[in-house]
C-alpha positions, 0 to 999 in steps of 0.5 A: 093342171092344163091349158084350155087351149094350146097350139103350135104358133105355126098352126095358130093361125090357120085355125078359125077364131070360132074354133078356138072360142069353141075349145075354150067355151068347152073347157070352161064349161067343165069348171063353171055353170055360166059363161059370161058374154064379157068373157067371150067378147075378151077371147074374140079380141084376144085371138085376133091380137095373138094372130097380128102378133103372129104375123108381125113377127113372121114380117119381122123374120123373127123365127116363130117355127118352134114357138107356142102358145097356151090359153088360160093356163091354170095356176092352183094356188091363185085358183085362178087362170094365166089368159096367155102364156107363149113359149119361143126363143127359150123364153116364157111370155106371160101375158095378163090380158085386160080386155077394154082397160084404158091403163096399166092397174097397179093390181093387175101388175101384182097378180101379174107377177104373182103368176110369174113367181109362182112359175119360177118356184113351182113349175118344173119346166119354168125353173131357172128359165127367163119369165117375161110379164106382159100386161096387155091392156088392150086401150091403153096408151102406148108405153116404150118400156125403154127404162127397164133393165135387165134383172138378176132373177129369173123374173124380169120386170113387167112390160106394157103392151096395148093391142097394136103393139104387142108384136114390138114388146116381144121382139124388142124382148127377144133381142135383151136376151140370148136363146135358151132351151127350146120348149116342148109344148105338151111337157110344158102344159103338163109340167109338175107344179108343186107350190107350198101354201101359206098358212092363210091360204090354207085356211082360206082355201079350207074354209071355202070348202076346198081341199088343200091338196090343190094348192100343196103339192110340194113333194117331200111335204106333201107325203109327209103331210099326207102321211101325217093326216092319214095316221091321225084319221085312222087314229079318229076312226080307231077311237069311233069304232072302239068307243075309246079316247086317244091323244095324238102328237105331231111333232115337227120342225119349225115350217113343217105344216103343222098348223095346216095338218091339224087345220086339214084334219079337224075339218075334213068333211070325213068327219062332219055330222049333218054338214056340221063340223065335229072337231074344233081348232084351238090355239093359245096363239093370240096373233095367229087366231086373229090374223086367220080370223081377219083374212078369212073375213075378209075372203068370205065377205069379199066372196059372199059379198057380206060386211065386215061384221057379218063377215066376222061372226061367221068365221069366228068358230073356224079357229078358236082361242084356247083360253076362251074355249076353257072358260066355257066348259071349265066349273060346270059339266056341260059335255063338249059337241066337238069330237075331235079337239086340235090344239096347236103349239100345245107345248105352250099350254099354261101351267097349273101356277100360271092358270091360276094366277090368270084366272085369280084363283078361280082355276086351279088346274094346268091347261093339258089337264083341264082339257083331257078332263073336257074331252074325256066327258064324253060318253063314247069316244073324243080325240085330242090331237096335240101338235108339238113345235120345238124351242118355241116356249117364249112365254112365262107361264108355259108348261112345256111337253113334260106336263102334258106327259105328267097329267096323262100318267097320273090322272088320264092313263086310260087314254092310248097315246100315240106319238112320235119317236121324237118324242120318245127320245128327244130331238132338235125338233122338240127342243130336245124335250120327251113327253115321258122322262121315262116312259110309264107302264100304266099308259097305252103308248103307240109310236109311229114315224107319221107323226113327224113332220120332218120337211118344211114347206115354210122355207120351201127353198132350204128343207134344213133351215131349222136345223141350221137355226139350232146349230147356230144357236147351239153354238156348233160353228162347224156343224151349221157353217157346213150345212149352211154351205152344202144345203141352204145355197137356195136360200138367200141369208144375208147379214150387214151393218148398214140399215138402209141396206136392210130395207133396200134389199127387202123392197127389191122382193117385194114383188107381186103379193109378197110380203116382206117385213122386219122382225125383231126381239121383244127383248131389243129395246136399244133398237129405239135409237135407230127408230124401231122400238120393239115395244111399240111394235106388233106384239101379242096383244095387238088387236086384230085390225093391227095385225091384219093391216100388217099382214094383210094389207097392200104395199102402200098401206103405212101399217103393212109390213111391206112399207117397213115402219112397224116391227114385229115382235117373236109374239106377233109372227109366232106360227105365222110367215112373211116371204122374206124377213129383215131381222133386227139382232140387238144385244139382249142375245150377243156372243162374248168370249165364244159364248151366248150372254143374255141380257134384259133392259131395264131402265137405262141399262142392260141387266145380266140374265146369264150366260151359256152353261150356267144353271142358274135360276134364271135358265128358263129367262135364258132359253126364252131368249134362245126361243125368240131369235129361234122364232124370228130365224125362222119366219121367212118362206123365202130368204132373210137378211140380218142386220146388226148394229155397229154400236155407238162408243157414246152409248154406254148402252150400244157399245160395239163390243156388244155387237161386234163379236155377235156379227162375227160369230154369224158370218162364221156360221156361214152367213154372207156379207152383204 
């Protein structure tokens, strides 16, 4: 990760323009086949502007003796380069140059802010440093930048400059901030850059034929992910060599990258025959399939200049719906062309009863049994990789882990089972469930720590977020508060009773292309009184266009999550993520006398489901409600804010007592009031 060219300020103006352009051209040629004339002209203009800048700053008697400059600095996560980086007086100036541009474009502003936010979050030498973005549109009118204020963030507001006034913009910025650390130019250029991609970014990278390693270099997360991938690839090689059947269970905390690991494995170039994939990635999570398919279609359409319909047709095999896959192979003797099957969120596979009901009696086996039967048809070898999330079951008919264990023990005991210790003993990351209640003597089982992903990469600022959420939902107040205060200091979590506060807080976070959005339990039906009825929000059965618009469209689109008009339920967002979320907490899960009370809204009133500790026939419904909030509390990469309504004494469905104790409980778990 280096710049094409860099030098000290004091040396820069002594170097002929042609020499700098030559260095840039050589560096560019190592990565690209052609050099466009427009790019050379842009470099010529940029170098001239920078030389004028250096002369002007010297005339203004600003000490630039220790300043440095870098051209074309690589940002792998964005697969782009920063045009200019200037290091000086403890400030980092990030300059996006738009050659011959006569305006300051909104898309350019977002791109520039993305660069700066990525440096703030993932670039070691830029951590906790003041970063000043400057959009340099060479032919644009002069902007005074006098409405800008110093904000409580490392990344300041975007400044605007043209070819004539860059010196004024930079010198004015210097006056606004105290001098900070001096930068070693070479160290900054070679600094560690440890990004964590979104699942959408990772899927796009894999589909375009790239490796995810360039955009995923988080230390603990990358090591964990790499070890898991290696372990599974070794199991696949063993199956190939020995002509055997193997099933691997990968467990992990929410946001640890199970889906990323699965995509990375199934599309690994090592396991291709004549450029054809030998694996298939399946998911029963409809919204995940639709959003990734839409994101890949848009990206493919843009890269290949293809129409939307053609792009969608091209990408529809990258990730498939498990129910459609089963329909293809059930009821016949077809041998699948796929040798490796990855099943995301395998704990959500349907039970025998639910599958029978959904198929109107045509299918009478559980999904674990069906998938094992299909892959068992192979005459030589096959591998199933089951990705397991803990406490994520939120739908009636989801079989859970035990169905896999029972099916293997009863009908597929000749399959070798690779398993993490968490599935042997039970763990918060598996919803305290085990694969086998008692280890079966007739099944060959191999245990490996590498099959567990214990570091969250979604919430890269809070690796202990999922554990804190589990403690909170388990009612373990002291432990949750202690963990919050010790380990979540860099992951903002706030709570408020004011709806407008939530919106203002979120809108301030929507910088660059960062995604914000409002989420709520599908059972939060009395949010309707505030204009947000989850029933009419984004749900599991929402179509691809609706989901794509919410997760992918720009902030000024009323269908976008960033517009804060459409609420997403747990069904729509499970397995996906936003950068910042606002969680609306309704009375379906409420604290009453220091216990959780579970409710469902029917008609005009709340219906009692149960209370913490009760062993009743509605126990599964209670667990589903807990799991809904577990999902919603772990969807944000950077931070979240929770809104608990105040209620209304004049509305028997929204009495203040339904909300007040819940609010106090959440505060007692460490959450700060805003």
